[in-house]
C-alpha positions in Angstrom: -24.7 -5.4 11.0 -22.8 -8.6 11.8 -20.4 -8.0 8.9 -19.8 -4.4 10.0 -19.3 -5.5 13.6 -16.7 -8.1 12.5 -14.9 -5.5 10.5 -14.8 -3.0 13.4 -13.6 -5.8 15.8 -10.8 -6.6 13.3 -9.9 -2.9 13.2 -10.0 -2.4 16.9 -8.0 -5.5 17.8 -5.5 -5.8 15.0 -5.3 -2.6 12.9 -5.7 0.3 15.3 -2.9 -0.8 17.7 -0.6 -1.4 14.8 -1.3 1.7 12.7 -1.9 4.5 15.1 1.7 4.7 16.3 2.9 4.9 12.7 0.4 7.6 11.8 1.3 9.5 14.9 5.1 9.4 14.7 5.2 10.0 10.9 3.1 13.1 11.3 5.1 14.3 14.3 8.4 13.8 12.5 7.1 15.7 9.5 5.8 18.6 11.7 9.1 18.9 13.5 11.1 19.2 10.2 12.5 15.6 10.0 11.5 15.4 6.3 13.7 18.4 5.3 16.7 17.1 7.4 16.6 13.4 6.3 15.7 14.1 2.7 19.0 16.0 2.2 20.8 12.6 2.5 18.8 11.1 -0.4 17.9 14.0 -2.6 20.5 13.2 -5.4 19.5 9.6 -5.9 15.8 10.5 -5.6 16.1 13.2 -8.3 18.3 11.0 -10.5 16.3 7.8 -10.4 12.7 9.0 -10.0 12.9 12.6 -11.2 11.1 13.3 -7.9 11.3 15.9 -5.1 14.1 15.5 -2.6 11.7 14.6 0.1 11.0 11.3 -1.8 13.8 9.4 -0.1 12.3 10.1 3.3 8.8 9.2 2.3 10.0 6.0 0.6 11.9 4.9 3.7 8.9 5.6 5.9 6.6 3.7 3.5 8.9 0.7 3.5 9.0 0.7 7.3 5.3 1.4 8.1 3.3 0.0 5.1 0.3 1.4 3.3 -1.6 3.7 3.5 1.2 5.6 5.4 3.0 6.4 2.1 -0.1 8.2 0.7 -0.6 10.0 4.0 3.0 11.2 4.1 2.8 12.4 0.4 -0.3 14.4 1.4 1.5 15.8 4.5 4.5 16.8 2.4 2.2 18.5 -0.1 0.3 20.4 2.6 3.6 21.4 4.2 4.9 22.8 0.9 7.6 20.2 0.5 6.4 19.1 -2.9 4.1 20.3 -5.7 1.2 18.4 -7.2 3.4 17.1 -10.0 6.0 16.1 -7.4 3.3 14.3 -5.4 2.4 12.3 -8.5 6.0 11.2 -8.9 6.3 10.2 -5.3 3.1 8.1 -5.1 4.4 5.8 -7.9 7.0 4.3 -5.6 6.0 5.1 -2.0 2.7 3.2 -1.7 4.1 -0.1 -0.3 3.3 -2.6 2.3 5.5 -3.1 5.4 7.7 -6.0 6.4 5.5 -6.8 9.5 2.5 -7.6 7.3 4.3 -9.4 4.5 6.8 -11.5 6.5 4.7 -12.0 9.7 1.1 -12.1 8.5 1.3 -13.4 5.0 4.5 -15.4 5.1 4.5 -17.0 8.6 0.8 -16.8 9.8 -0.9 -17.6 6.5 1.5 -19.6 4.3 3.5 -21.0 7.3 6.6 -20.4 5.3 9.1 -17.6 6.0 10.7 -18.0 2.5 7.3 -17.1 0.9 7.2 -13.9 2.9 10.8 -13.1 1.8 10.0 -13.7 -1.9 6.9 -11.5 -1.7 8.7 -8.7 0.1 11.7 -8.7 -2.2 9.5 -8.7 -5.3 7.3 -6.0 -3.8 10.1 -3.6 -3.1 12.1 -4.1 -6.3 8.9 -3.6 -8.2 8.2 -0.3 -6.3 11.6 1.0 -7.5 10.9 -0.1 -11.1 7.4 1.5 -10.9 9.0 4.8 -9.8 11.3 4.6 -12.9 8.2 3.9 -15.1 6.4 7.0 -13.9 9.5 9.3 -13.7 8.7 10.8 -17.1 11.2 12.3 -19.6 10.4 15.9 -18.9 12.6 17.4 -16.2 10.5 18.1 -13.1 10.6 21.4 -11.4 11.7 20.1 -8.0 11.7 23.5 -6.4 9.5 23.0 -3.4 6.6 25.3 -2.7 7.0 28.1 -0.1 7.3 26.3 3.2 4.4 26.8 5.6 5.7 28.0 8.9 5.6 25.1 11.4 4.2 25.8 14.9 6.3 23.3 16.7 4.6 24.0 20.0 1.4 22.6 18.6 3.1 19.6 16.7 2.0 17.1 19.3 -1.7 18.1 19.2 -1.7 18.2 15.4 -0.1 14.8 15.3 -2.8 13.3 17.6 -5.7 15.0 15.7 -4.3 13.9 12.3 -3.7 10.4 13.5 -7.2 10.0 15.0 -8.8 11.1 11.7 -6.5 8.8 9.7 -7.2 5.7 11.7 -10.9 6.5 11.8 -10.9 6.6 8.0 -9.1 3.3 7.8 -11.5 1.7 10.2 -14.5 2.9 8.3 -13.1 1.4 5.0 -12.4 -1.9 6.7 -15.9 -2.1 8.1 -17.5 -1.1 4.7 -15.4 -3.6 2.7 -15.9 -6.4 5.1 -19.7 -5.8 4.7 -19.2 -5.7 0.9 -17.4 -9.0 0.7 -20.0 -10.7 2.9 -22.8 -9.3 0.8 -21.2 -10.4 -2.4 -20.7 -13.9 -1.0 -24.3 -14.1 0.2 -25.5 -13.0 -3.3 -23.2 -15.7 -4.8 -21.6 -13.0 -7.0 -18.1 -14.0 -5.9 -18.9 -17.6 -6.7 -20.1 -16.6 -10.2 -16.8 -14.7 -10.9 -14.8 -17.6 -9.6 -16.6 -20.0 -11.8 -15.9 -17.8 -14.8 -12.2 -17.8 -14.0 -12.4 -21.6 -13.7 -13.4 -21.8 -17.4 -10.0 -20.3 -18.3 -8.2 -22.9 -16.3 -7.7 -21.0 -13.1 -8.5 -23.3 -10.1 -11.6 -22.3 -8.2 -9.9 -21.7 -4.8 -7.2 -19.6 -6.6 -9.8 -17.6 -8.4 -11.7 -17.0 -5.2 -8.4 -15.7 -3.6 -7.9 -13.4 -6.6 -11.4 -11.9 -6.4 -11.3 -11.5 -2.6 -7.8 -10.0 -2.8 -8.8 -7.4 -5.3 -11.4 -6.2 -2.8 -9.4 -6.8 0.4 -5.8 -8.0 0.3 -5.7 -9.8 3.7 -8.7 -12.0 2.9 -7.3 -12.8 -0.6 -3.9 -13.8 0.7 -5.6 -16.1 3.3 -7.7 -17.8 0.7 -4.7 -18.4 -1.5 -2.7 -19.8 1.4 -5.4 -22.4 2.1 -6.2 -23.2 -1.6 -4.0 -26.3 -1.8 -2.4 -25.1 -5.0 1.4 -25.1 -5.6 3.4 -22.3 -4.2 4.8 -21.5 -7.7 1.2 -20.5 -8.5 -0.1 -18.9 -5.3 3.0 -16.9 -4.3 3.2 -14.7 -7.4 -0.5 -14.1 -7.2 -0.3 -13.2 -3.5 2.7 -10.9 -4.3 0.6 -9.2 -7.0 -2.3 -8.7 -4.6 0.0 -7.2 -1.9 1.4 -4.7 -4.4 -2.1 -3.8 -5.6 -3.3 -3.5 -2.0 -7.0 -4.1 -2.7 -9.7 -1.6 -3.2 -10.0 -1.1 0.5 -6.4 0.2 0.7 -6.8 2.1 -2.6 -9.7 4.1 -1.2 -7.9 4.7 2.1 -5.0 6.1 0.1 -7.2 8.2 -2.1 -8.8 9.7 1.0 -5.4 11.3 1.8 -4.3 11.9 -1.8 -7.4 14.0 -2.5 -5.6 16.8 -0.8 -3.0 16.7 -3.6 -5.7 16.6 -6.3 -4.3 13.3 -7.6 -6.9 11.6 -9.8 -8.1 8.1 -8.8 -7.4 6.8 -12.3 -3.8 7.9 -12.1 -3.3 6.2 -8.7 -5.0 3.0 -9.9 -2.7 2.9 -12.9 0.4 3.1 -10.7 -1.0 0.3 -8.5 -1.8 -1.9 -11.5 1.7 -1.5 -13.0 3.3 -2.1 -9.6 1.2 -5.3 -9.2 2.1 -6.6 -12.6 5.8 -6.0 -12.2 5.7 -7.7 -8.8 4.0 -10.7 -10.2 6.7 -11.2 -12.9 9.5 -10.9 -10.4 7.8 -13.2 -7.9 7.2 -15.8 -10.6 10.8 -15.8 -11.5 11.9 -16.3 -7.9 9.2 -18.9 -7.3 10.3 -21.0 -10.2 13.8 -21.1 -8.7 12.8 -21.7 -5.1 9.5 -23.6 -5.1 9.5 -25.7 -8.2 
């Protein structure tokens, strides 16, 4: 009960005020037809680079601005609105599930590592890797980018729909935060996290770093915090933190899958896109770290 209470407090104080406006305005913009209008500006590069529906540029921009799980939510909204097919949604999710600059630069870089350059390195690596990930999953076969028949929009009810959708979305996020906060606490109480960290120690991964990796796989914020206080060199901790940010943790993964279930996207496919994104990010961040932090 204490762990769930702590998770809900974290959600109410930090997550809800930050995420609700993004959920609300992204849904409202989509309902009012902003996706169709703005995607016309990016449809050619989106189709050329990612072999994805023209709405991809709009979703990508919103994902970069707002952070996860907004990207997954918007892919689901576009699918429900008839702006992309299931195959198109699979293309989109490969490069539109990103964190936002507020979290990476402010929370991870400044608040945790107390180093703005760390945040910049993670952010650049994360975004470049997202583009590369989109190229990896673009496929060779030409995608039928013809959108589904558009569902008529009732603009007079757009405000109410945006509010209702946002309430459901933030409630789902809050539930996952509470559940995973409880899970991490339970694993620590049962010494299971300690056992995994000791195993990683045997393959020459420092204990504090391995604890950060394990925690970050479950919940990215706690993992980044542990890494920032591990005492290890930045050339080691920054690439790992960048990798964890791109993976997003199981908490964000399940939040995203809650929305993507509407598109009938399999959990295994989404996990694969997140793993490749994380690995590419780690390589890029390692290269930058060797230059800046050595």
